[in-house]
A tleap script that builds the chain and sets N, CA, C and O, in Angstrom:
source leaprc.protein.ff14SB
mol = sequence {
  NMET ALA THR VAL ASP GLU CYS ARG GLN ALA
  LEU GLN ASP LEU ALA ALA ARG LEU GLU HIE
  ASN ALA GLU THR VAL ARG GLU HIE VAL ASP
  LEU ASP ARG THR LEU ALA CYS ARG VAL SER
  ASP LEU GLU THR ALA PHE HIE GLY ARG LEU
  THR GLY GLY ARG LEU ILE GLY LEU THR ASP
  GLY ASP ASP PRO LYS ALA LYS ILE ALA MET
  THR THR THR SER ASP ASP LEU ILE ALA LEU
  VAL ARG GLY ASP LEU ASP VAL THR ARG ALA
  VAL ALA SER ARG ARG VAL SER VAL LYS ALA
  ASN PRO PHE ASP LEU MET LYS LEU ARG LYS
  LEU CLEU
}
set mol.1.N position { 51.687 -37.525 26.082 }
set mol.1.CA position { 51.574 -37.900 24.695 }
set mol.1.C position { 52.255 -39.253 24.496 }
set mol.1.O position { 53.385 -39.473 24.931 }
set mol.2.N position { 51.528 -40.158 23.822 }
set mol.2.CA position { 52.085 -41.477 23.518 }
set mol.2.C position { 53.095 -41.356 22.379 }
set mol.2.O position { 53.104 -40.367 21.646 }
set mol.3.N position { 53.927 -42.354 22.244 }
set mol.3.CA position { 54.947 -42.350 21.189 }
set mol.3.C position { 54.418 -43.048 19.938 }
set mol.3.O position { 53.376 -43.703 19.969 }
set mol.4.N position { 55.149 -42.897 18.849 }
set mol.4.CA position { 54.812 -43.588 17.609 }
set mol.4.C position { 54.837 -45.098 17.842 }
set mol.4.O position { 53.961 -45.814 17.357 }
set mol.5.N position { 55.822 -45.578 18.571 }
set mol.5.CA position { 55.917 -47.015 18.851 }
set mol.5.C position { 54.725 -47.513 19.659 }
set mol.5.O position { 54.221 -48.608 19.408 }
set mol.6.N position { 54.270 -46.721 20.629 }
set mol.6.CA position { 53.098 -47.111 21.422 }
set mol.6.C position { 51.837 -47.148 20.562 }
set mol.6.O position { 50.990 -48.025 20.737 }
set mol.7.N position { 51.711 -46.213 19.647 }
set mol.7.CA position { 50.562 -46.203 18.734 }
set mol.7.C position { 50.609 -47.406 17.799 }
set mol.7.O position { 49.595 -48.066 17.576 }
set mol.8.N position { 51.780 -47.686 17.258 }
set mol.8.CA position { 51.961 -48.847 16.385 }
set mol.8.C position { 51.596 -50.127 17.141 }
set mol.8.O position { 50.902 -50.992 16.607 }
set mol.9.N position { 52.065 -50.243 18.380 }
set mol.9.CA position { 51.771 -51.429 19.177 }
set mol.9.C position { 50.273 -51.547 19.474 }
set mol.9.O position { 49.721 -52.647 19.443 }
set mol.10.N position { 49.621 -50.428 19.758 }
set mol.10.CA position { 48.182 -50.454 20.012 }
set mol.10.C position { 47.427 -50.963 18.790 }
set mol.10.O position { 46.500 -51.761 18.926 }
set mol.11.N position { 47.810 -50.514 17.609 }
set mol.11.CA position { 47.153 -50.978 16.390 }
set mol.11.C position { 47.463 -52.449 16.123 }
set mol.11.O position { 46.605 -53.185 15.634 }
set mol.12.N position { 48.674 -52.877 16.438 }
set mol.12.CA position { 49.009 -54.297 16.294 }
set mol.12.C position { 48.209 -55.140 17.278 }
set mol.12.O position { 47.794 -56.252 16.950 }
set mol.13.N position { 47.993 -54.619 18.481 }
set mol.13.CA position { 47.161 -55.321 19.470 }
set mol.13.C position { 45.724 -55.438 18.971 }
set mol.13.O position { 45.090 -56.483 19.120 }
set mol.14.N position { 45.216 -54.355 18.378 }
set mol.14.CA position { 43.867 -54.383 17.810 }
set mol.14.C position { 43.788 -55.420 16.695 }
set mol.14.O position { 42.826 -56.185 16.627 }
set mol.15.N position { 44.783 -55.449 15.831 }
set mol.15.CA position { 44.812 -56.432 14.745 }
set mol.15.C position { 44.824 -57.856 15.297 }
set mol.15.O position { 44.155 -58.738 14.757 }
set mol.16.N position { 45.578 -58.082 16.364 }
set mol.16.CA position { 45.643 -59.416 16.979 }
set mol.16.C position { 44.294 -59.807 17.577 }
set mol.16.O position { 43.871 -60.957 17.455 }
set mol.17.N position { 43.619 -58.860 18.221 }
set mol.17.CA position { 42.291 -59.139 18.782 }
set mol.17.C position { 41.298 -59.471 17.685 }
set mol.17.O position { 40.508 -60.406 17.816 }
set mol.18.N position { 41.336 -58.704 16.599 }
set mol.18.CA position { 40.440 -58.970 15.479 }
set mol.18.C position { 40.736 -60.334 14.868 }
set mol.18.O position { 39.816 -61.071 14.514 }
set mol.19.N position { 42.007 -60.669 14.745 }
set mol.19.CA position { 42.399 -61.968 14.210 }
set mol.19.C position { 41.852 -63.099 15.083 }
set mol.19.O position { 41.337 -64.098 14.581 }
set mol.20.N position { 41.974 -62.921 16.384 }
set mol.20.CA position { 41.495 -63.927 17.336 }
set mol.20.C position { 39.980 -64.111 17.241 }
set mol.20.O position { 39.468 -65.213 17.438 }
set mol.21.N position { 39.272 -63.026 16.938 }
set mol.21.CA position { 37.808 -63.054 16.874 }
set mol.21.C position { 37.275 -62.925 15.451 }
set mol.21.O position { 36.129 -62.519 15.260 }
set mol.22.N position { 38.076 -63.260 14.460 }
set mol.22.CA position { 37.724 -63.012 13.058 }
set mol.22.C position { 36.402 -63.652 12.646 }
set mol.22.O position { 35.602 -63.031 11.947 }
set mol.23.N position { 36.174 -64.870 13.069 }
set mol.23.CA position { 34.928 -65.545 12.675 }
set mol.23.C position { 33.712 -64.801 13.208 }
set mol.23.O position { 32.745 -64.583 12.478 }
set mol.24.N position { 33.757 -64.414 14.471 }
set mol.24.CA position { 32.646 -63.682 15.071 }
set mol.24.C position { 32.485 -62.311 14.436 }
set mol.24.O position { 31.368 -61.892 14.130 }
set mol.25.N position { 33.593 -61.612 14.237 }
set mol.25.CA position { 33.547 -60.271 13.653 }
set mol.25.C position { 33.000 -60.336 12.239 }
set mol.25.O position { 32.170 -59.511 11.858 }
set mol.26.N position { 33.449 -61.299 11.464 }
set mol.26.CA position { 33.018 -61.419 10.072 }
set mol.26.C position { 31.503 -61.592 9.972 }
set mol.26.O position { 30.887 -61.107 9.024 }
set mol.27.N position { 30.894 -62.287 10.953 }
set mol.27.CA position { 29.445 -62.461 10.948 }
set mol.27.C position { 28.721 -61.126 11.068 }
set mol.27.O position { 27.630 -60.962 10.522 }
set mol.28.N position { 29.319 -60.170 11.776 }
set mol.28.CA position { 28.673 -58.881 12.029 }
set mol.28.C position { 29.162 -57.767 11.121 }
set mol.28.O position { 28.427 -56.814 10.861 }
set mol.29.N position { 30.380 -57.872 10.642 }
set mol.29.CA position { 30.981 -56.794 9.866 }
set mol.29.C position { 31.609 -57.364 8.599 }
set mol.29.O position { 32.689 -57.953 8.634 }
set mol.30.N position { 30.916 -57.178 7.487 }
set mol.30.CA position { 31.424 -57.650 6.208 }
set mol.30.C position { 32.014 -56.462 5.462 }
set mol.30.O position { 31.325 -55.805 4.681 }
set mol.31.N position { 33.290 -56.192 5.705 }
set mol.31.CA position { 33.979 -55.062 5.087 }
set mol.31.C position { 35.234 -55.532 4.378 }
set mol.31.O position { 35.906 -56.462 4.824 }
set mol.32.N position { 35.536 -54.888 3.287 }
set mol.32.CA position { 36.822 -55.061 2.622 }
set mol.32.C position { 37.224 -53.667 2.162 }
set mol.32.O position { 36.923 -53.255 1.042 }
set mol.33.N position { 37.908 -52.949 3.044 }
set mol.33.CA position { 38.226 -51.543 2.786 }
set mol.33.C position { 39.644 -51.223 3.255 }
set mol.33.O position { 40.147 -51.798 4.220 }
set mol.34.N position { 40.263 -50.298 2.551 }
set mol.34.CA position { 41.539 -49.766 3.010 }
set mol.34.C position { 41.264 -48.817 4.168 }
set mol.34.O position { 40.222 -48.164 4.226 }
set mol.35.N position { 42.216 -48.756 5.082 }
set mol.35.CA position { 42.051 -47.979 6.306 }
set mol.35.C position { 43.315 -47.172 6.570 }
set mol.35.O position { 44.429 -47.684 6.460 }
set mol.36.N position { 43.129 -45.917 6.914 }
set mol.36.CA position { 44.248 -45.067 7.340 }
set mol.36.C position { 43.937 -44.557 8.740 }
set mol.36.O position { 42.811 -44.149 9.028 }
set mol.37.N position { 44.931 -44.583 9.594 }
set mol.37.CA position { 44.816 -44.050 10.946 }
set mol.37.C position { 45.854 -42.946 11.076 }
set mol.37.O position { 47.057 -43.206 11.087 }
set mol.38.N position { 45.380 -41.723 11.172 }
set mol.38.CA position { 46.266 -40.559 11.237 }
set mol.38.C position { 46.341 -40.060 12.668 }
set mol.38.O position { 45.317 -39.804 13.303 }
set mol.39.N position { 47.559 -39.925 13.170 }
set mol.39.CA position { 47.796 -39.514 14.547 }
set mol.39.C position { 48.278 -38.060 14.494 }
set mol.39.O position { 49.438 -37.781 14.193 }
set mol.40.N position { 47.360 -37.153 14.792 }
set mol.40.CA position { 47.595 -35.727 14.541 }
set mol.40.C position { 48.721 -35.123 15.372 }
set mol.40.O position { 49.506 -34.332 14.850 }
set mol.41.N position { 48.818 -35.473 16.652 }
set mol.41.CA position { 49.834 -34.833 17.491 }
set mol.41.C position { 51.246 -35.348 17.213 }
set mol.41.O position { 52.225 -34.699 17.584 }
set mol.42.N position { 51.358 -36.499 16.569 }
set mol.42.CA position { 52.677 -37.042 16.225 }
set mol.42.C position { 53.003 -36.833 14.749 }
set mol.42.O position { 54.091 -37.173 14.284 }
set mol.43.N position { 52.053 -36.276 14.033 }
set mol.43.CA position { 52.213 -36.060 12.595 }
set mol.43.C position { 52.688 -37.330 11.894 }
set mol.43.O position { 53.633 -37.310 11.105 }
set mol.44.N position { 52.011 -38.428 12.200 }
set mol.44.CA position { 52.329 -39.718 11.599 }
set mol.44.C position { 51.033 -40.426 11.253 }
set mol.44.O position { 49.950 -39.979 11.628 }
set mol.45.N position { 51.149 -41.519 10.543 }
set mol.45.CA position { 49.972 -42.286 10.156 }
set mol.45.C position { 50.353 -43.746 9.963 }
set mol.45.O position { 51.525 -44.099 9.833 }
set mol.46.N position { 49.328 -44.571 9.948 }
set mol.46.CA position { 49.456 -46.001 9.696 }
set mol.46.C position { 48.345 -46.375 8.726 }
set mol.46.O position { 47.314 -45.706 8.660 }
set mol.47.N position { 48.559 -47.437 7.985 }
set mol.47.CA position { 47.485 -47.883 7.107 }
set mol.47.C position { 47.511 -49.401 6.964 }
set mol.47.O position { 48.524 -50.061 7.195 }
set mol.48.N position { 46.360 -49.919 6.575 }
set mol.48.CA position { 46.202 -51.351 6.386 }
set mol.48.C position { 44.896 -51.607 5.664 }
set mol.48.O position { 44.374 -50.731 4.975 }
set mol.49.N position { 44.373 -52.806 5.825 }
set mol.49.CA position { 43.128 -53.180 5.164 }
set mol.49.C position { 42.263 -53.971 6.140 }
set mol.49.O position { 42.735 -54.898 6.799 }
set mol.50.N position { 40.996 -53.592 6.220 }
set mol.50.CA position { 40.001 -54.360 6.962 }
set mol.50.C position { 39.343 -55.319 5.987 }
set mol.50.O position { 38.713 -54.894 5.019 }
set mol.51.N position { 39.488 -56.602 6.240 }
set mol.51.CA position { 38.890 -57.596 5.355 }
set mol.51.C position { 38.655 -58.892 6.126 }
set mol.51.O position { 39.484 -59.310 6.933 }
set mol.52.N position { 37.523 -59.510 5.866 }
set mol.52.CA position { 37.226 -60.790 6.494 }
set mol.52.C position { 37.273 -60.759 8.011 }
set mol.52.O position { 37.630 -61.756 8.640 }
set mol.53.N position { 36.916 -59.621 8.612 }
set mol.53.CA position { 36.954 -59.503 10.065 }
set mol.53.C position { 38.346 -59.303 10.626 }
set mol.53.O position { 38.543 -59.380 11.838 }
set mol.54.N position { 39.319 -59.044 9.757 }
set mol.54.CA position { 40.713 -58.884 10.169 }
set mol.54.C position { 41.248 -57.523 9.747 }
set mol.54.O position { 40.737 -56.896 8.819 }
set mol.55.N position { 42.275 -57.084 10.439 }
set mol.55.CA position { 43.046 -55.905 10.048 }
set mol.55.C position { 44.396 -56.435 9.590 }
set mol.55.O position { 45.192 -56.913 10.399 }
set mol.56.N position { 44.650 -56.346 8.284 }
set mol.56.CA position { 45.867 -56.944 7.724 }
set mol.56.C position { 46.737 -55.878 7.076 }
set mol.56.O position { 46.283 -54.774 6.777 }
set mol.57.N position { 47.992 -56.234 6.869 }
set mol.57.CA position { 48.920 -55.358 6.157 }
set mol.57.C position { 49.176 -54.043 6.851 }
set mol.57.O position { 49.450 -53.041 6.190 }
set mol.58.N position { 49.094 -54.021 8.166 }
set mol.58.CA position { 49.293 -52.793 8.930 }
set mol.58.C position { 50.743 -52.337 8.812 }
set mol.58.O position { 51.670 -53.083 9.128 }
set mol.59.N position { 50.922 -51.113 8.357 }
set mol.59.CA position { 52.268 -50.588 8.161 }
set mol.59.C position { 52.290 -49.086 8.414 }
set mol.59.O position { 51.242 -48.445 8.484 }
set mol.60.N position { 53.471 -48.540 8.550 }
set mol.60.CA position { 53.637 -47.100 8.757 }
set mol.60.C position { 53.327 -46.350 7.471 }
set mol.60.O position { 53.490 -46.875 6.369 }
set mol.61.N position { 52.882 -45.127 7.633 }
set mol.61.CA position { 52.626 -44.251 6.499 }
set mol.61.C position { 51.146 -44.079 6.236 }
set mol.61.O position { 50.321 -44.895 6.649 }
set mol.62.N position { 50.832 -43.015 5.550 }
set mol.62.CA position { 49.446 -42.682 5.232 }
set mol.62.C position { 49.033 -43.351 3.923 }
set mol.62.O position { 49.874 -43.726 3.106 }
set mol.63.N position { 47.750 -43.488 3.746 }
set mol.63.CA position { 47.167 -43.902 2.472 }
set mol.63.C position { 46.116 -42.865 2.127 }
set mol.63.O position { 44.975 -42.969 2.578 }
set mol.64.N position { 46.479 -41.862 1.333 }
set mol.64.CA position { 45.534 -40.790 1.031 }
set mol.64.C position { 44.283 -41.266 0.290 }
set mol.64.O position { 43.282 -40.550 0.249 }
set mol.65.N position { 44.330 -42.460 -0.291 }
set mol.65.CA position { 43.174 -42.997 -1.015 }
set mol.65.C position { 42.360 -43.979 -0.172 }
set mol.65.O position { 41.454 -44.633 -0.690 }
set mol.66.N position { 42.672 -44.087 1.111 }
set mol.66.CA position { 41.974 -45.035 1.987 }
set mol.66.C position { 40.471 -44.753 1.993 }
set mol.66.O position { 40.043 -43.600 2.041 }
set mol.67.N position { 39.695 -45.807 1.945 }
set mol.67.CA position { 38.229 -45.672 1.962 }
set mol.67.C position { 37.708 -45.284 3.340 }
set mol.67.O position { 36.641 -44.681 3.463 }
set mol.68.N position { 38.470 -45.634 4.375 }
set mol.68.CA position { 38.126 -45.268 5.748 }
set mol.68.C position { 39.338 -44.572 6.344 }
set mol.68.O position { 40.439 -45.122 6.334 }
set mol.69.N position { 39.144 -43.371 6.862 }
set mol.69.CA position { 40.249 -42.611 7.453 }
set mol.69.C position { 39.841 -42.120 8.836 }
set mol.69.O position { 38.819 -41.455 9.000 }
set mol.70.N position { 40.653 -42.459 9.815 }
set mol.70.CA position { 40.413 -42.026 11.189 }
set mol.70.C position { 41.549 -41.100 11.597 }
set mol.70.O position { 42.719 -41.389 11.345 }
set mol.71.N position { 41.198 -39.989 12.225 }
set mol.71.CA position { 42.189 -39.052 12.730 }
set mol.71.C position { 41.934 -38.833 14.210 }
set mol.71.O position { 40.802 -38.588 14.626 }
set mol.72.N position { 42.994 -38.922 15.002 }
set mol.72.CA position { 42.889 -38.716 16.443 }
set mol.72.C position { 44.276 -38.415 16.995 }
set mol.72.O position { 45.264 -38.431 16.260 }
set mol.73.N position { 44.342 -38.144 18.276 }
set mol.73.CA position { 45.636 -37.935 18.930 }
set mol.73.C position { 46.186 -39.284 19.396 }
set mol.73.O position { 45.466 -40.282 19.442 }
set mol.74.N position { 47.449 -39.294 19.733 }
set mol.74.CA position { 48.094 -40.530 20.174 }
set mol.74.C position { 47.449 -41.078 21.455 }
set mol.74.O position { 47.178 -42.275 21.546 }
set mol.75.N position { 47.207 -40.218 22.429 }
set mol.75.CA position { 46.604 -40.681 23.679 }
set mol.75.C position { 45.195 -41.217 23.467 }
set mol.75.O position { 44.810 -42.215 24.077 }
set mol.76.N position { 44.424 -40.556 22.601 }
set mol.76.CA position { 43.066 -41.030 22.337 }
set mol.76.C position { 43.074 -42.345 21.564 }
set mol.76.O position { 42.202 -43.188 21.778 }
set mol.77.N position { 44.035 -42.533 20.674 }
set mol.77.CA position { 44.160 -43.804 19.963 }
set mol.77.C position { 44.418 -44.936 20.948 }
set mol.77.O position { 43.778 -45.986 20.882 }
set mol.78.N position { 45.351 -44.720 21.853 }
set mol.78.CA position { 45.668 -45.736 22.868 }
set mol.78.C position { 44.427 -46.029 23.716 }
set mol.78.O position { 44.111 -47.191 23.971 }
set mol.79.N position { 43.729 -44.985 24.149 }
set mol.79.CA position { 42.530 -45.157 24.978 }
set mol.79.C position { 41.428 -45.898 24.216 }
set mol.79.O position { 40.736 -46.733 24.799 }
set mol.80.N position { 41.258 -45.608 22.937 }
set mol.80.CA position { 40.255 -46.311 22.130 }
set mol.80.C position { 40.561 -47.796 22.048 }
set mol.80.O position { 39.680 -48.629 22.265 }
set mol.81.N position { 41.785 -48.125 21.742 }
set mol.81.CA position { 42.167 -49.529 21.580 }
set mol.81.C position { 42.054 -50.283 22.901 }
set mol.81.O position { 41.645 -51.444 22.919 }
set mol.82.N position { 42.409 -49.641 23.992 }
set mol.82.CA position { 42.309 -50.278 25.317 }
set mol.82.C position { 40.868 -50.407 25.797 }
set mol.82.O position { 40.578 -51.191 26.701 }
set mol.83.N position { 39.969 -49.639 25.191 }
set mol.83.CA position { 38.572 -49.652 25.625 }
set mol.83.C position { 38.280 -48.626 26.702 }
set mol.83.O position { 37.205 -48.638 27.301 }
set mol.84.N position { 39.238 -47.734 26.954 }
set mol.84.CA position { 39.054 -46.694 27.967 }
set mol.84.C position { 38.288 -45.487 27.437 }
set mol.84.O position { 37.843 -44.647 28.220 }
set mol.85.N position { 38.130 -45.391 26.127 }
set mol.85.CA position { 37.437 -44.279 25.486 }
set mol.85.C position { 36.379 -44.848 24.559 }
set mol.85.O position { 36.692 -45.628 23.660 }
set mol.86.N position { 35.136 -44.466 24.772 }
set mol.86.CA position { 34.016 -44.917 23.943 }
set mol.86.C position { 34.074 -44.207 22.595 }
set mol.86.O position { 34.124 -42.978 22.537 }
set mol.87.N position { 34.068 -44.974 21.522 }
set mol.87.CA position { 34.226 -44.390 20.191 }
set mol.87.C position { 33.077 -43.452 19.831 }
set mol.87.O position { 33.305 -42.423 19.195 }
set mol.88.N position { 31.865 -43.780 20.221 }
set mol.88.CA position { 30.728 -42.919 19.899 }
set mol.88.C position { 30.870 -41.571 20.578 }
set mol.88.O position { 30.652 -40.532 19.954 }
set mol.89.N position { 31.229 -41.578 21.830 }
set mol.89.CA position { 31.437 -40.313 22.553 }
set mol.89.C position { 32.641 -39.554 22.001 }
set mol.89.O position { 32.619 -38.326 21.914 }
set mol.90.N position { 33.680 -40.277 21.634 }
set mol.90.CA position { 34.877 -39.631 21.094 }
set mol.90.C position { 34.577 -38.934 19.766 }
set mol.90.O position { 35.073 -37.836 19.511 }
set mol.91.N position { 33.773 -39.566 18.933 }
set mol.91.CA position { 33.390 -38.945 17.665 }
set mol.91.C position { 32.477 -37.750 17.929 }
set mol.91.O position { 32.642 -36.692 17.322 }
set mol.92.N position { 31.517 -37.920 18.832 }
set mol.92.CA position { 30.584 -36.830 19.139 }
set mol.92.C position { 31.299 -35.611 19.709 }
set mol.92.O position { 30.909 -34.475 19.442 }
set mol.93.N position { 32.345 -35.848 20.493 }
set mol.93.CA position { 33.080 -34.740 21.096 }
set mol.93.C position { 34.232 -34.258 20.202 }
set mol.93.O position { 35.004 -33.383 20.595 }
set mol.94.N position { 34.338 -34.826 19.018 }
set mol.94.CA position { 35.355 -34.462 18.018 }
set mol.94.C position { 36.788 -34.800 18.451 }
set mol.94.O position { 37.749 -34.209 17.958 }
set mol.95.N position { 36.914 -35.738 19.359 }
set mol.95.CA position { 38.249 -36.221 19.716 }
set mol.95.C position { 38.751 -37.200 18.668 }
set mol.95.O position { 39.953 -37.417 18.522 }
set mol.96.N position { 37.807 -37.787 17.943 }
set mol.96.CA position { 38.113 -38.715 16.859 }
set mol.96.C position { 37.278 -38.308 15.655 }
set mol.96.O position { 36.089 -38.011 15.775 }
set mol.97.N position { 37.917 -38.298 14.501 }
set mol.97.CA position { 37.228 -38.019 13.247 }
set mol.97.C position { 37.330 -39.255 12.371 }
set mol.97.O position { 38.420 -39.791 12.172 }
set mol.98.N position { 36.202 -39.707 11.849 }
set mol.98.CA position { 36.193 -40.858 10.945 }
set mol.98.C position { 35.527 -40.429 9.647 }
set mol.98.O position { 34.389 -39.962 9.636 }
set mol.99.N position { 36.261 -40.598 8.560 }
set mol.99.CA position { 35.722 -40.289 7.235 }
set mol.99.C position { 35.536 -41.597 6.488 }
set mol.99.O position { 36.487 -42.340 6.243 }
set mol.100.N position { 34.283 -41.858 6.132 }
set mol.100.CA position { 33.932 -43.067 5.391 }
set mol.100.C position { 32.534 -42.859 4.837 }
set mol.100.O position { 31.826 -41.937 5.242 }
set mol.101.N position { 32.144 -43.713 3.919 }
set mol.101.CA position { 30.769 -43.563 3.435 }
set mol.101.C position { 29.818 -44.015 4.538 }
set mol.101.O position { 30.204 -44.811 5.393 }
set mol.102.N position { 28.581 -43.519 4.534 }
set mol.102.CA position { 27.644 -43.791 5.641 }
set mol.102.C position { 27.407 -45.274 5.902 }
set mol.102.O position { 27.252 -45.676 7.055 }
set mol.103.N position { 27.375 -46.085 4.864 }
set mol.103.CA position { 27.140 -47.514 5.065 }
set mol.103.C position { 28.323 -48.173 5.780 }
set mol.103.O position { 28.132 -49.045 6.627 }
set mol.104.N position { 29.530 -47.758 5.439 }
set mol.104.CA position { 30.713 -48.277 6.126 }
set mol.104.C position { 30.736 -47.830 7.583 }
set mol.104.O position { 31.140 -48.591 8.463 }
set mol.105.N position { 30.304 -46.600 7.838 }
set mol.105.CA position { 30.253 -46.103 9.222 }
set mol.105.C position { 29.327 -46.959 10.078 }
set mol.105.O position { 29.644 -47.263 11.228 }
set mol.106.N position { 28.189 -47.346 9.520 }
set mol.106.CA position { 27.255 -48.185 10.278 }
set mol.106.C position { 27.893 -49.542 10.591 }
set mol.106.O position { 27.725 -50.067 11.692 }
set mol.107.N position { 28.617 -50.103 9.632 }
set mol.107.CA position { 29.291 -51.377 9.863 }
set mol.107.C position { 30.426 -51.232 10.873 }
set mol.107.O position { 30.641 -52.111 11.708 }
set mol.108.N position { 31.149 -50.119 10.790 }
set mol.108.CA position { 32.265 -49.890 11.718 }
set mol.108.C position { 31.795 -49.782 13.158 }
set mol.108.O position { 32.511 -50.197 14.070 }
set mol.109.N position { 30.618 -49.239 13.381 }
set mol.109.CA position { 30.090 -49.120 14.749 }
set mol.109.C position { 30.033 -50.480 15.408 }
set mol.109.O position { 30.291 -50.605 16.605 }
set mol.110.N position { 29.697 -51.495 14.641 }
set mol.110.CA position { 29.636 -52.862 15.182 }
set mol.110.C position { 31.041 -53.368 15.542 }
set mol.110.O position { 31.223 -54.116 16.502 }
set mol.111.N position { 32.012 -52.943 14.756 }
set mol.111.CA position { 33.378 -53.391 14.972 }
set mol.111.C position { 33.989 -52.718 16.187 }
set mol.111.O position { 34.686 -53.363 16.971 }
set mol.112.N position { 33.732 -51.425 16.352 }
set mol.112.CA position { 34.347 -50.664 17.426 }
set mol.112.C position { 33.482 -50.729 18.658 }
set mol.112.O position { 33.827 -50.147 19.686 }
savepdb mol mol.pdb
quit
């Protein structure tokens, strides 16, 4: 099981990658939504905002009103961010749960 710090770092790494590729991402994914990432085995969460191809304002804690909510385990979160776990397969096998409106889900597929 990964630690809270490892999960936080993985999300910060994802934010840095998105920042580096913001122009390219923005061309494919036009989203401005709040995001919550819930880590079930650690009983913790993180939240931020996806906007302009970037993940900004990433901080500890849940956002129960987030427009996009992802729930997974710590190890699966790390594997997703590293690219070791395919998000489509993870969702299909219920290792990852994503709650969002259908149009946002289609846009997120391009991002992930």
